[in-house]
PDB file of N, H, CA, C and O in Angstrom:
ATOM      1  N   MET A   1       2.034  24.145 -13.192  1.00  0.00           N
ATOM      2  CA  MET A   1       3.159  24.007 -13.695  1.00  0.00           C
ATOM      3  C   MET A   1       4.318  23.840 -12.891  1.00  0.00           C
ATOM      4  O   MET A   1       4.873  24.834 -12.424  1.00  0.00           O
ATOM      5  N   HIS A   2       4.716  22.773 -12.692  1.00  0.00           N
ATOM      6  H   HIS A   2       4.265  21.965 -13.071  1.00  0.00           H
ATOM      7  CA  HIS A   2       5.704  22.697 -11.788  1.00  0.00           C
ATOM      8  C   HIS A   2       7.103  22.890 -12.410  1.00  0.00           C
ATOM      9  O   HIS A   2       7.375  22.153 -13.357  1.00  0.00           O
ATOM     10  N   TYR A   3       7.953  23.715 -12.034  1.00  0.00           N
ATOM     11  H   TYR A   3       7.732  24.314 -11.265  1.00  0.00           H
ATOM     12  CA  TYR A   3       9.254  24.061 -13.025  1.00  0.00           C
ATOM     13  C   TYR A   3      10.183  23.816 -12.168  1.00  0.00           C
ATOM     14  O   TYR A   3      11.179  24.396 -12.603  1.00  0.00           O
ATOM     15  N   GLY A   4      10.550  23.069 -10.785  1.00  0.00           N
ATOM     16  H   GLY A   4       9.742  22.599 -10.432  1.00  0.00           H
ATOM     17  CA  GLY A   4      11.513  22.948  -9.647  1.00  0.00           C
ATOM     18  C   GLY A   4      12.580  21.692 -10.184  1.00  0.00           C
ATOM     19  O   GLY A   4      13.639  21.881  -9.586  1.00  0.00           O
ATOM     20  N   ARG A   5      12.690  20.579 -11.014  1.00  0.00           N
ATOM     21  H   ARG A   5      11.830  20.426 -11.500  1.00  0.00           H
ATOM     22  CA  ARG A   5      13.587  19.609 -11.260  1.00  0.00           C
ATOM     23  C   ARG A   5      14.482  20.685 -12.457  1.00  0.00           C
ATOM     24  O   ARG A   5      15.705  20.773 -12.338  1.00  0.00           O
ATOM     25  N   PRO A   6      13.759  21.456 -13.570  1.00  0.00           N
ATOM     26  CA  PRO A   6      14.834  21.632 -14.575  1.00  0.00           C
ATOM     27  C   PRO A   6      15.796  22.985 -13.723  1.00  0.00           C
ATOM     28  O   PRO A   6      17.022  23.022 -13.824  1.00  0.00           O
ATOM     29  N   ILE A   7      15.349  23.576 -13.262  1.00  0.00           N
ATOM     30  H   ILE A   7      14.353  23.546 -13.179  1.00  0.00           H
ATOM     31  CA  ILE A   7      15.976  24.869 -12.084  1.00  0.00           C
ATOM     32  C   ILE A   7      16.917  24.242 -11.433  1.00  0.00           C
ATOM     33  O   ILE A   7      18.109  24.387 -11.702  1.00  0.00           O
ATOM     34  N   ALA A   8      16.414  23.383 -10.388  1.00  0.00           N
ATOM     35  H   ALA A   8      15.445  23.265 -10.169  1.00  0.00           H
ATOM     36  CA  ALA A   8      17.436  22.699  -9.672  1.00  0.00           C
ATOM     37  C   ALA A   8      18.544  22.059 -10.093  1.00  0.00           C
ATOM     38  O   ALA A   8      19.555  21.968  -9.396  1.00  0.00           O
ATOM     39  N   THR A   9      18.376  21.339 -11.817  1.00  0.00           N
ATOM     40  H   THR A   9      17.555  21.413 -12.384  1.00  0.00           H
ATOM     41  CA  THR A   9      19.400  20.979 -12.778  1.00  0.00           C
ATOM     42  C   THR A   9      20.250  22.238 -12.495  1.00  0.00           C
ATOM     43  O   THR A   9      21.041  22.460 -11.579  1.00  0.00           O
ATOM     44  N   TYR A  10      19.871  22.984 -13.520  1.00  0.00           N
ATOM     45  H   TYR A  10      19.228  22.803 -14.265  1.00  0.00           H
ATOM     46  CA  TYR A  10      20.876  24.098 -14.065  1.00  0.00           C
ATOM     47  C   TYR A  10      21.359  24.635 -12.899  1.00  0.00           C
ATOM     48  O   TYR A  10      22.525  24.979 -13.090  1.00  0.00           O
ATOM     49  N   TRP A  11      20.954  24.895 -11.639  1.00  0.00           N
ATOM     50  H   TRP A  11      20.006  24.616 -11.483  1.00  0.00           H
ATOM     51  CA  TRP A  11      22.199  25.713 -10.916  1.00  0.00           C
ATOM     52  C   TRP A  11      22.900  24.945 -10.123  1.00  0.00           C
ATOM     53  O   TRP A  11      23.857  25.353  -9.466  1.00  0.00           O
ATOM     54  N   PHE A  12      22.427  23.637 -10.125  1.00  0.00           N
ATOM     55  H   PHE A  12      21.649  23.306 -10.659  1.00  0.00           H
ATOM     56  CA  PHE A  12      23.535  22.443  -9.708  1.00  0.00           C
ATOM     57  C   PHE A  12      24.721  22.323 -10.765  1.00  0.00           C
ATOM     58  O   PHE A  12      25.876  22.076 -10.418  1.00  0.00           O
ATOM     59  N   LEU A  13      24.326  22.523 -12.098  1.00  0.00           N
ATOM     60  H   LEU A  13      23.388  22.724 -12.379  1.00  0.00           H
ATOM     61  CA  LEU A  13      25.240  22.437 -13.472  1.00  0.00           C
ATOM     62  C   LEU A  13      26.804  23.261 -13.498  1.00  0.00           C
ATOM     63  O   LEU A  13      27.993  23.013 -13.697  1.00  0.00           O
ATOM     64  N   TYR A  14      25.498  24.902 -13.002  1.00  0.00           N
ATOM     65  H   TYR A  14      24.532  25.104 -12.841  1.00  0.00           H
ATOM     66  CA  TYR A  14      26.467  26.158 -12.571  1.00  0.00           C
ATOM     67  C   TYR A  14      27.213  26.132 -11.610  1.00  0.00           C
ATOM     68  O   TYR A  14      28.425  26.292 -11.755  1.00  0.00           O
ATOM     69  N   PHE A  15      26.637  25.922 -10.400  1.00  0.00           N
ATOM     70  H   PHE A  15      25.652  25.792 -10.282  1.00  0.00           H
ATOM     71  CA  PHE A  15      27.845  25.548  -9.634  1.00  0.00           C
ATOM     72  C   PHE A  15      28.920  24.918  -9.913  1.00  0.00           C
ATOM     73  O   PHE A  15      30.072  25.348  -9.983  1.00  0.00           O
ATOM     74  N   ALA A  16      28.431  23.664 -10.105  1.00  0.00           N
ATOM     75  H   ALA A  16      27.495  23.315 -10.049  1.00  0.00           H
ATOM     76  CA  ALA A  16      29.880  22.523 -10.017  1.00  0.00           C
ATOM     77  C   ALA A  16      30.222  22.927 -10.858  1.00  0.00           C
ATOM     78  O   ALA A  16      31.450  22.897 -10.782  1.00  0.00           O
ATOM     79  N   GLY A  17      29.794  23.534 -12.134  1.00  0.00           N
ATOM     80  H   GLY A  17      28.796  23.558 -12.196  1.00  0.00           H
ATOM     81  CA  GLY A  17      31.573  23.970 -13.532  1.00  0.00           C
ATOM     82  C   GLY A  17      32.088  25.477 -12.623  1.00  0.00           C
ATOM     83  O   GLY A  17      33.143  25.899 -13.096  1.00  0.00           O
ATOM     84  N   LEU A  18      31.700  26.111 -11.759  1.00  0.00           N
ATOM     85  H   LEU A  18      30.843  25.769 -11.374  1.00  0.00           H
ATOM     86  CA  LEU A  18      31.988  27.271 -11.318  1.00  0.00           C
ATOM     87  C   LEU A  18      33.067  26.115 -10.683  1.00  0.00           C
ATOM     88  O   LEU A  18      33.976  25.798 -11.449  1.00  0.00           O
ATOM     89  N   GLY A  19      33.047  25.577  -9.584  1.00  0.00           N
ATOM     90  H   GLY A  19      32.308  25.835  -8.961  1.00  0.00           H
ATOM     91  CA  GLY A  19      33.626  24.445  -8.713  1.00  0.00           C
ATOM     92  C   GLY A  19      34.579  23.799  -9.541  1.00  0.00           C
ATOM     93  O   GLY A  19      35.541  23.304  -8.952  1.00  0.00           O
ATOM     94  N   VAL A  20      34.537  23.711 -10.556  1.00  0.00           N
ATOM     95  H   VAL A  20      33.756  24.113 -11.034  1.00  0.00           H
ATOM     96  CA  VAL A  20      35.935  22.916 -11.150  1.00  0.00           C
ATOM     97  C   VAL A  20      36.298  24.006 -11.919  1.00  0.00           C
ATOM     98  O   VAL A  20      37.506  23.889 -12.123  1.00  0.00           O
ATOM     99  N   PHE A  21      35.877  25.004 -12.450  1.00  0.00           N
ATOM    100  H   PHE A  21      34.896  25.099 -12.284  1.00  0.00           H
ATOM    101  CA  PHE A  21      37.008  26.290 -13.155  1.00  0.00           C
ATOM    102  C   PHE A  21      37.151  26.739 -11.725  1.00  0.00           C
ATOM    103  O   PHE A  21      36.916  25.739 -11.047  1.00  0.00           O
ATOM    104  N   PHE A  22      37.352  27.498 -11.138  1.00  0.00           N
ATOM    105  H   PHE A  22      37.543  28.311 -11.689  1.00  0.00           H
ATOM    106  CA  PHE A  22      37.546  28.915 -10.465  1.00  0.00           C
ATOM    107  C   PHE A  22      39.028  27.746  -9.730  1.00  0.00           C
ATOM    108  O   PHE A  22      40.094  28.049 -10.265  1.00  0.00           O
ATOM    109  N   PRO A  23      39.151  26.736  -8.820  1.00  0.00           N
ATOM    110  CA  PRO A  23      40.310  26.521  -8.625  1.00  0.00           C
ATOM    111  C   PRO A  23      41.154  25.940  -9.066  1.00  0.00           C
ATOM    112  O   PRO A  23      42.155  25.888  -8.351  1.00  0.00           O
ATOM    113  N   TYR A  24      41.215  25.282 -10.294  1.00  0.00           N
ATOM    114  H   TYR A  24      40.402  25.325 -10.875  1.00  0.00           H
ATOM    115  CA  TYR A  24      41.973  25.294 -11.576  1.00  0.00           C
ATOM    116  C   TYR A  24      42.392  27.119 -12.477  1.00  0.00           C
ATOM    117  O   TYR A  24      43.348  27.416 -13.193  1.00  0.00           O
ATOM    118  N   TYR A  25      41.462  27.787 -12.111  1.00  0.00           N
ATOM    119  H   TYR A  25      40.685  27.546 -11.530  1.00  0.00           H
ATOM    120  CA  TYR A  25      41.819  29.053 -12.695  1.00  0.00           C
ATOM    121  C   TYR A  25      42.941  30.103 -11.577  1.00  0.00           C
ATOM    122  O   TYR A  25      43.578  31.144 -11.735  1.00  0.00           O
ATOM    123  N   ALA A  26      42.722  29.151 -10.457  1.00  0.00           N
ATOM    124  H   ALA A  26      42.204  28.306 -10.328  1.00  0.00           H
ATOM    125  CA  ALA A  26      43.575  30.363  -9.966  1.00  0.00           C
ATOM    126  C   ALA A  26      45.518  29.614 -10.248  1.00  0.00           C
ATOM    127  O   ALA A  26      46.552  30.102 -10.703  1.00  0.00           O
ATOM    128  N   LEU A  27      45.144  28.288  -9.689  1.00  0.00           N
ATOM    129  H   LEU A  27      44.303  27.891  -9.320  1.00  0.00           H
ATOM    130  CA  LEU A  27      46.333  27.519 -10.160  1.00  0.00           C
ATOM    131  C   LEU A  27      47.094  27.891 -11.837  1.00  0.00           C
ATOM    132  O   LEU A  27      48.296  27.802 -12.086  1.00  0.00           O
ATOM    133  N   TYR A  28      46.255  28.213 -12.585  1.00  0.00           N
ATOM    134  H   TYR A  28      45.279  28.285 -12.382  1.00  0.00           H
ATOM    135  CA  TYR A  28      46.739  28.831 -14.130  1.00  0.00           C
ATOM    136  C   TYR A  28      47.373  29.920 -13.735  1.00  0.00           C
ATOM    137  O   TYR A  28      48.559  30.016 -14.050  1.00  0.00           O
ATOM    138  N   LEU A  29      46.715  31.038 -12.924  1.00  0.00           N
ATOM    139  H   LEU A  29      45.752  30.959 -12.669  1.00  0.00           H
ATOM    140  CA  LEU A  29      47.159  32.037 -13.018  1.00  0.00           C
ATOM    141  C   LEU A  29      48.608  31.932 -12.054  1.00  0.00           C
ATOM    142  O   LEU A  29      49.547  32.711 -12.216  1.00  0.00           O
ATOM    143  N   ARG A  30      48.605  31.017 -11.207  1.00  0.00           N
ATOM    144  H   ARG A  30      47.842  30.384 -11.076  1.00  0.00           H
ATOM    145  CA  ARG A  30      49.894  31.332 -10.750  1.00  0.00           C
ATOM    146  C   ARG A  30      51.127  30.500 -11.317  1.00  0.00           C
ATOM    147  O   ARG A  30      52.159  30.925 -10.799  1.00  0.00           O
ATOM    148  N   GLU A  31      51.413  29.262 -12.375  1.00  0.00           N
ATOM    149  H   GLU A  31      50.574  28.917 -12.796  1.00  0.00           H
ATOM    150  CA  GLU A  31      52.009  28.884 -12.733  1.00  0.00           C
ATOM    151  C   GLU A  31      51.947  29.007 -14.403  1.00  0.00           C
ATOM    152  O   GLU A  31      53.007  28.690 -14.942  1.00  0.00           O
ATOM    153  N   ASN A  32      50.858  29.422 -15.314  1.00  0.00           N
ATOM    154  H   ASN A  32      49.997  29.679 -14.876  1.00  0.00           H
ATOM    155  CA  ASN A  32      51.367  29.680 -16.694  1.00  0.00           C
ATOM    156  C   ASN A  32      51.099  31.133 -16.700  1.00  0.00           C
ATOM    157  O   ASN A  32      51.695  31.657 -17.641  1.00  0.00           O
ATOM    158  N   ALA A  33      50.394  32.009 -15.966  1.00  0.00           N
ATOM    159  H   ALA A  33      49.910  31.583 -15.202  1.00  0.00           H
ATOM    160  CA  ALA A  33      50.574  33.270 -16.025  1.00  0.00           C
ATOM    161  C   ALA A  33      51.514  34.344 -15.371  1.00  0.00           C
ATOM    162  O   ALA A  33      51.493  35.575 -15.377  1.00  0.00           O
ATOM    163  N   ALA A  34      52.484  33.254 -14.708  1.00  0.00           N
ATOM    164  H   ALA A  34      52.500  32.255 -14.703  1.00  0.00           H
ATOM    165  CA  ALA A  34      53.501  33.442 -13.621  1.00  0.00           C
ATOM    166  C   ALA A  34      53.123  34.490 -12.466  1.00  0.00           C
ATOM    167  O   ALA A  34      54.041  34.944 -11.783  1.00  0.00           O
ATOM    168  N   LEU A  35      51.793  34.890 -12.227  1.00  0.00           N
ATOM    169  H   LEU A  35      51.047  34.521 -12.782  1.00  0.00           H
ATOM    170  CA  LEU A  35      51.469  36.112 -10.741  1.00  0.00           C
ATOM    171  C   LEU A  35      52.010  35.436  -9.371  1.00  0.00           C
ATOM    172  O   LEU A  35      52.305  34.285  -9.047  1.00  0.00           O
ATOM    173  N   SER A  36      52.003  36.344  -8.900  1.00  0.00           N
ATOM    174  H   SER A  36      51.763  37.278  -9.163  1.00  0.00           H
ATOM    175  CA  SER A  36      52.323  35.893  -7.713  1.00  0.00           C
ATOM    176  C   SER A  36      51.199  35.773  -6.372  1.00  0.00           C
ATOM    177  O   SER A  36      50.083  36.274  -6.511  1.00  0.00           O
ATOM    178  N   GLY A  37      51.462  35.283  -5.457  1.00  0.00           N
ATOM    179  H   GLY A  37      52.369  34.876  -5.344  1.00  0.00           H
ATOM    180  CA  GLY A  37      49.795  34.481  -4.463  1.00  0.00           C
ATOM    181  C   GLY A  37      49.062  35.816  -4.234  1.00  0.00           C
ATOM    182  O   GLY A  37      47.841  35.868  -4.386  1.00  0.00           O
ATOM    183  N   THR A  38      49.913  37.098  -3.805  1.00  0.00           N
ATOM    184  H   THR A  38      50.904  37.055  -3.681  1.00  0.00           H
ATOM    185  CA  THR A  38      49.081  38.207  -3.842  1.00  0.00           C
ATOM    186  C   THR A  38      48.538  38.786  -5.068  1.00  0.00           C
ATOM    187  O   THR A  38      47.508  39.458  -5.008  1.00  0.00           O
ATOM    188  N   GLU A  39      49.221  38.559  -6.323  1.00  0.00           N
ATOM    189  H   GLU A  39      50.058  38.014  -6.372  1.00  0.00           H
ATOM    190  CA  GLU A  39      47.960  38.460  -7.317  1.00  0.00           C
ATOM    191  C   GLU A  39      47.500  37.950  -7.938  1.00  0.00           C
ATOM    192  O   GLU A  39      47.051  38.460  -8.965  1.00  0.00           O
ATOM    193  N   VAL A  40      47.393  36.928  -7.708  1.00  0.00           N
ATOM    194  H   VAL A  40      47.757  36.514  -6.874  1.00  0.00           H
ATOM    195  CA  VAL A  40      46.400  36.145  -7.689  1.00  0.00           C
ATOM    196  C   VAL A  40      45.323  35.907  -6.526  1.00  0.00           C
ATOM    197  O   VAL A  40      44.755  34.938  -6.023  1.00  0.00           O
ATOM    198  N   GLY A  41      45.330  36.558  -6.448  1.00  0.00           N
ATOM    199  H   GLY A  41      45.791  37.346  -6.857  1.00  0.00           H
ATOM    200  CA  GLY A  41      44.467  36.752  -4.680  1.00  0.00           C
ATOM    201  C   GLY A  41      43.565  38.345  -5.222  1.00  0.00           C
ATOM    202  O   GLY A  41      42.356  38.389  -4.995  1.00  0.00           O
ATOM    203  N   VAL A  42      44.023  39.162  -5.687  1.00  0.00           N
ATOM    204  H   VAL A  42      45.005  39.126  -5.871  1.00  0.00           H
ATOM    205  CA  VAL A  42      43.515  40.605  -6.522  1.00  0.00           C
ATOM    206  C   VAL A  42      42.611  40.220  -7.576  1.00  0.00           C
ATOM    207  O   VAL A  42      41.698  40.984  -7.889  1.00  0.00           O
ATOM    208  N   VAL A  43      42.791  38.978  -8.227  1.00  0.00           N
ATOM    209  H   VAL A  43      43.533  38.357  -7.973  1.00  0.00           H
ATOM    210  CA  VAL A  43      42.612  38.696  -9.353  1.00  0.00           C
ATOM    211  C   VAL A  43      41.247  38.338  -9.130  1.00  0.00           C
ATOM    212  O   VAL A  43      40.264  39.043  -9.361  1.00  0.00           O
ATOM    213  N   MET A  44      41.279  36.755  -8.489  1.00  0.00           N
ATOM    214  H   MET A  44      42.077  36.183  -8.301  1.00  0.00           H
ATOM    215  CA  MET A  44      40.254  36.408  -8.361  1.00  0.00           C
ATOM    216  C   MET A  44      39.112  37.639  -6.991  1.00  0.00           C
ATOM    217  O   MET A  44      37.912  37.869  -6.844  1.00  0.00           O
ATOM    218  N   ALA A  45      40.125  37.995  -6.450  1.00  0.00           N
ATOM    219  H   ALA A  45      41.101  37.808  -6.569  1.00  0.00           H
ATOM    220  CA  ALA A  45      39.054  38.865  -5.478  1.00  0.00           C
ATOM    221  C   ALA A  45      37.944  40.227  -6.513  1.00  0.00           C
ATOM    222  O   ALA A  45      36.804  40.665  -6.357  1.00  0.00           O
ATOM    223  N   SER A  46      38.968  40.465  -7.453  1.00  0.00           N
ATOM    224  H   SER A  46      39.894  40.110  -7.580  1.00  0.00           H
ATOM    225  CA  SER A  46      38.035  41.430  -7.731  1.00  0.00           C
ATOM    226  C   SER A  46      36.946  41.110  -8.784  1.00  0.00           C
ATOM    227  O   SER A  46      36.034  41.921  -8.948  1.00  0.00           O
ATOM    228  N   ILE A  47      37.018  39.462  -9.825  1.00  0.00           N
ATOM    229  H   ILE A  47      37.759  38.803  -9.692  1.00  0.00           H
ATOM    230  CA  ILE A  47      36.011  38.489 -10.176  1.00  0.00           C
ATOM    231  C   ILE A  47      34.895  38.500  -9.316  1.00  0.00           C
ATOM    232  O   ILE A  47      33.882  37.960  -9.761  1.00  0.00           O
ATOM    233  N   ARG A  48      34.830  39.134  -7.853  1.00  0.00           N
ATOM    234  H   ARG A  48      35.652  39.573  -7.491  1.00  0.00           H
ATOM    235  CA  ARG A  48      33.914  38.550  -7.041  1.00  0.00           C
ATOM    236  C   ARG A  48      33.475  40.223  -6.798  1.00  0.00           C
ATOM    237  O   ARG A  48      32.295  40.563  -6.718  1.00  0.00           O
ATOM    238  N   SER A  49      34.497  41.086  -6.707  1.00  0.00           N
ATOM    239  H   SER A  49      35.456  40.810  -6.773  1.00  0.00           H
ATOM    240  CA  SER A  49      33.971  41.939  -6.090  1.00  0.00           C
ATOM    241  C   SER A  49      33.319  43.108  -7.353  1.00  0.00           C
ATOM    242  O   SER A  49      32.779  44.151  -6.986  1.00  0.00           O
ATOM    243  N   ILE A  50      33.463  42.756  -8.820  1.00  0.00           N
ATOM    244  H   ILE A  50      33.902  41.908  -9.117  1.00  0.00           H
ATOM    245  CA  ILE A  50      32.986  43.119 -10.251  1.00  0.00           C
ATOM    246  C   ILE A  50      31.086  42.379  -9.591  1.00  0.00           C
ATOM    247  O   ILE A  50      30.021  42.997  -9.575  1.00  0.00           O
ATOM    248  N   ALA A  51      31.273  41.384  -9.289  1.00  0.00           N
ATOM    249  H   ALA A  51      32.138  40.882  -9.301  1.00  0.00           H
ATOM    250  CA  ALA A  51      29.789  41.024  -9.850  1.00  0.00           C
ATOM    251  C   ALA A  51      28.988  41.834  -8.413  1.00  0.00           C
ATOM    252  O   ALA A  51      27.985  42.547  -8.385  1.00  0.00           O
ATOM    253  N   LEU A  52      29.876  41.391  -7.337  1.00  0.00           N
ATOM    254  H   LEU A  52      30.691  40.812  -7.360  1.00  0.00           H
ATOM    255  CA  LEU A  52      28.851  42.704  -6.268  1.00  0.00           C
ATOM    256  C   LEU A  52      28.653  43.753  -6.740  1.00  0.00           C
ATOM    257  O   LEU A  52      27.494  44.020  -6.421  1.00  0.00           O
ATOM    258  N   LEU A  53      29.075  44.601  -7.352  1.00  0.00           N
ATOM    259  H   LEU A  53      30.016  44.384  -7.611  1.00  0.00           H
ATOM    260  CA  LEU A  53      29.011  45.301  -7.751  1.00  0.00           C
ATOM    261  C   LEU A  53      28.070  45.610  -9.396  1.00  0.00           C
ATOM    262  O   LEU A  53      27.318  46.541  -9.685  1.00  0.00           O
ATOM    263  N   ALA A  54      28.400  44.698 -10.018  1.00  0.00           N
ATOM    264  H   ALA A  54      29.010  43.942  -9.782  1.00  0.00           H
ATOM    265  CA  ALA A  54      27.808  44.833 -11.804  1.00  0.00           C
ATOM    266  C   ALA A  54      25.805  44.304 -11.271  1.00  0.00           C
ATOM    267  O   ALA A  54      24.847  44.813 -11.853  1.00  0.00           O
ATOM    268  N   GLN A  55      25.589  42.911  -9.749  1.00  0.00           N
ATOM    269  H   GLN A  55      26.367  42.498  -9.276  1.00  0.00           H
ATOM    270  CA  GLN A  55      24.384  42.869 -10.010  1.00  0.00           C
ATOM    271  C   GLN A  55      23.265  43.508  -9.442  1.00  0.00           C
ATOM    272  O   GLN A  55      22.119  43.127  -9.679  1.00  0.00           O
ATOM    273  N   PRO A  56      23.645  44.858  -8.398  1.00  0.00           N
ATOM    274  CA  PRO A  56      22.374  45.525  -8.227  1.00  0.00           C
ATOM    275  C   PRO A  56      22.504  46.642  -9.505  1.00  0.00           C
ATOM    276  O   PRO A  56      21.503  47.190  -9.967  1.00  0.00           O
ATOM    277  N   LEU A  57      23.763  46.881  -9.968  1.00  0.00           N
ATOM    278  H   LEU A  57      24.576  46.436  -9.593  1.00  0.00           H
ATOM    279  CA  LEU A  57      23.092  48.062 -11.652  1.00  0.00           C
ATOM    280  C   LEU A  57      22.506  47.025 -12.048  1.00  0.00           C
ATOM    281  O   LEU A  57      21.317  47.113 -11.743  1.00  0.00           O
ATOM    282  N   TRP A  58      22.786  45.871 -12.692  1.00  0.00           N
ATOM    283  H   TRP A  58      23.752  45.799 -12.940  1.00  0.00           H
ATOM    284  CA  TRP A  58      22.167  45.056 -13.746  1.00  0.00           C
ATOM    285  C   TRP A  58      20.650  45.517 -13.186  1.00  0.00           C
ATOM    286  O   TRP A  58      20.017  46.401 -13.765  1.00  0.00           O
ATOM    287  N   GLY A  59      20.192  44.902 -12.130  1.00  0.00           N
ATOM    288  H   GLY A  59      20.705  44.184 -11.659  1.00  0.00           H
ATOM    289  CA  GLY A  59      19.132  44.946 -10.995  1.00  0.00           C
ATOM    290  C   GLY A  59      18.152  46.238 -11.561  1.00  0.00           C
ATOM    291  O   GLY A  59      17.124  46.266 -12.238  1.00  0.00           O
ATOM    292  N   ASN A  60      18.901  47.157 -11.010  1.00  0.00           N
ATOM    293  H   ASN A  60      19.736  47.135 -10.460  1.00  0.00           H
ATOM    294  CA  ASN A  60      18.403  48.610 -11.424  1.00  0.00           C
ATOM    295  C   ASN A  60      18.224  48.651 -12.736  1.00  0.00           C
ATOM    296  O   ASN A  60      17.132  48.285 -13.169  1.00  0.00           O
ATOM    297  N   PHE A  61      18.860  48.931 -13.302  1.00  0.00           N
ATOM    298  H   PHE A  61      19.748  49.229 -12.950  1.00  0.00           H
ATOM    299  CA  PHE A  61      18.779  48.839 -14.977  1.00  0.00           C
ATOM    300  C   PHE A  61      17.440  47.747 -15.804  1.00  0.00           C
ATOM    301  O   PHE A  61      17.294  47.851 -17.022  1.00  0.00           O
ATOM    302  N   ALA A  62      16.710  46.929 -15.135  1.00  0.00           N
ATOM    303  H   ALA A  62      16.829  46.844 -14.146  1.00  0.00           H
ATOM    304  CA  ALA A  62      15.863  46.085 -15.416  1.00  0.00           C
ATOM    305  C   ALA A  62      15.044  46.742 -15.057  1.00  0.00           C
ATOM    306  O   ALA A  62      14.113  46.859 -15.853  1.00  0.00           O
ATOM    307  N   ASP A  63      14.944  47.394 -13.921  1.00  0.00           N
ATOM    308  H   ASP A  63      15.700  47.299 -13.274  1.00  0.00           H
ATOM    309  CA  ASP A  63      13.683  48.200 -13.002  1.00  0.00           C
ATOM    310  C   ASP A  63      13.438  49.542 -14.046  1.00  0.00           C
ATOM    311  O   ASP A  63      12.444  49.953 -14.645  1.00  0.00           O
ATOM    312  N   ARG A  64      14.258  49.813 -13.992  1.00  0.00           N
ATOM    313  H   ARG A  64      15.065  49.479 -13.505  1.00  0.00           H
ATOM    314  CA  ARG A  64      14.207  51.291 -14.613  1.00  0.00           C
ATOM    315  C   ARG A  64      13.563  50.947 -16.221  1.00  0.00           C
ATOM    316  O   ARG A  64      12.735  51.838 -16.413  1.00  0.00           O
ATOM    317  N   THR A  65      13.597  50.163 -17.266  1.00  0.00           N
ATOM    318  H   THR A  65      14.270  49.440 -17.111  1.00  0.00           H
ATOM    319  CA  THR A  65      13.110  50.092 -17.971  1.00  0.00           C
ATOM    320  C   THR A  65      12.253  49.090 -18.388  1.00  0.00           C
ATOM    321  O   THR A  65      11.735  49.107 -19.505  1.00  0.00           O
ATOM    322  N   GLY A  66      12.040  48.096 -17.459  1.00  0.00           N
ATOM    323  H   GLY A  66      12.461  48.082 -16.552  1.00  0.00           H
ATOM    324  CA  GLY A  66      10.870  47.355 -16.993  1.00  0.00           C
ATOM    325  C   GLY A  66      10.858  46.210 -17.631  1.00  0.00           C
ATOM    326  O   GLY A  66       9.888  45.473 -17.810  1.00  0.00           O
ATOM    327  N   ALA A  67      12.350  46.010 -18.099  1.00  0.00           N
ATOM    328  H   ALA A  67      13.138  46.609 -17.954  1.00  0.00           H
ATOM    329  CA  ALA A  67      12.726  44.878 -18.571  1.00  0.00           C
ATOM    330  C   ALA A  67      12.152  43.257 -17.558  1.00  0.00           C
ATOM    331  O   ALA A  67      11.521  42.254 -17.892  1.00  0.00           O
ATOM    332  N   ALA A  68      12.653  43.627 -16.512  1.00  0.00           N
ATOM    333  H   ALA A  68      13.166  44.442 -16.241  1.00  0.00           H
ATOM    334  CA  ALA A  68      12.007  42.191 -15.140  1.00  0.00           C
ATOM    335  C   ALA A  68      10.975  41.814 -14.956  1.00  0.00           C
ATOM    336  O   ALA A  68      10.714  40.754 -14.387  1.00  0.00           O
ATOM    337  N   ARG A  69       9.738  43.038 -15.644  1.00  0.00           N
ATOM    338  H   ARG A  69       9.949  43.899 -16.106  1.00  0.00           H
ATOM    339  CA  ARG A  69       8.013  42.720 -15.575  1.00  0.00           C
ATOM    340  C   ARG A  69       7.746  42.227 -16.711  1.00  0.00           C
ATOM    341  O   ARG A  69       7.149  41.155 -16.619  1.00  0.00           O
ATOM    342  N   ARG A  70       8.052  42.758 -18.303  1.00  0.00           N
ATOM    343  H   ARG A  70       8.537  43.629 -18.377  1.00  0.00           H
ATOM    344  CA  ARG A  70       7.952  41.992 -19.449  1.00  0.00           C
ATOM    345  C   ARG A  70       8.279  40.631 -19.493  1.00  0.00           C
ATOM    346  O   ARG A  70       7.268  39.941 -19.624  1.00  0.00           O
ATOM    347  N   SER A  71       9.471  39.899 -19.422  1.00  0.00           N
ATOM    348  H   SER A  71      10.293  40.459 -19.315  1.00  0.00           H
ATOM    349  CA  SER A  71       9.869  38.562 -18.817  1.00  0.00           C
ATOM    350  C   SER A  71       9.151  37.953 -18.363  1.00  0.00           C
ATOM    351  O   SER A  71       8.609  37.164 -19.138  1.00  0.00           O
ATOM    352  N   TRP A  72       8.745  37.914 -17.069  1.00  0.00           N
ATOM    353  H   TRP A  72       9.185  38.555 -16.439  1.00  0.00           H
ATOM    354  CA  TRP A  72       7.842  37.465 -16.314  1.00  0.00           C
ATOM    355  C   TRP A  72       6.324  37.100 -16.978  1.00  0.00           C
ATOM    356  O   TRP A  72       5.744  36.015 -16.970  1.00  0.00           O
ATOM    357  N   ARG A  73       6.022  37.999 -17.380  1.00  0.00           N
ATOM    358  H   ARG A  73       6.493  38.881 -17.386  1.00  0.00           H
ATOM    359  CA  ARG A  73       4.429  38.397 -17.890  1.00  0.00           C
ATOM    360  C   ARG A  73       4.483  37.877 -19.363  1.00  0.00           C
ATOM    361  O   ARG A  73       3.407  37.803 -19.958  1.00  0.00           O
ATOM    362  N   SER A  74       5.587  37.522 -19.986  1.00  0.00           N
ATOM    363  H   SER A  74       6.460  37.582 -19.502  1.00  0.00           H
ATOM    364  CA  SER A  74       5.374  37.266 -21.447  1.00  0.00           C
ATOM    365  C   SER A  74       5.445  35.663 -21.645  1.00  0.00           C
ATOM    366  O   SER A  74       5.301  35.173 -22.765  1.00  0.00           O
TER     367      SER A  74
END
């Protein structure tokens, strides 16, 4: 089976949504939440830092429980 186009469409829409959201989210934090530039930077960096730490932990959890093998074999 060929799954290329639906997967490519999914990732395109996913990253397009992130590309639209994050610049306006930083602007929202600055203007509406009244955060300073440094605070906005800390919030934006913490989002990526948490993702950087969580992804390997989530993968390790999936490996230990066998969830990764079950999802590809079913």
